[in-house]
Residue, then its C-alpha position, 0 to 999 in steps of 0.5 A: m076252315p076245309r082243314i077243321a072239316t077234314f080233321g073232324l071227318g079223319y077223327y069220326w073216321v077213326s072212332r069208328d074201328p080204332s084198331k084199322n087207323h092208327d096212321l090217322v090218329r097219327l097225323g091226329a097227333m102231330g097236327k094237336l101237337l103242331v098247334f101247340v108248338v105255333f102257338f107256344g112259338h109266337l108267346i115267347p118272343g111276344n107276338i101274341m099274349l098268354r091268354l090265347v096260347l092256354p086253349s093250346l092247352v087243349d090240344l097239346l092235350f089231346g095230341i099226349l093222349f093220341l100218342e098214349f093210345l098209339a102207344r098202347f093199342k096195336s093197329k089189327p093186321q089188315 
């Protein structure tokens, strides 16, 4: 649970000024993509059912959107 709250705090900081927090966006993208990879990795050998993997598609979508944000918007010099 503390990890979820920590990511939530990071997303809040990014929302305050996205142009200054590209490193946090990168961390969020990595986290979201890894959630999908872990769930999918457990699906392949049959460790979990497909219906447990389907919600991780939302994480995959957000990870892709975070990467798109990073590709489109440059960070401000600090």
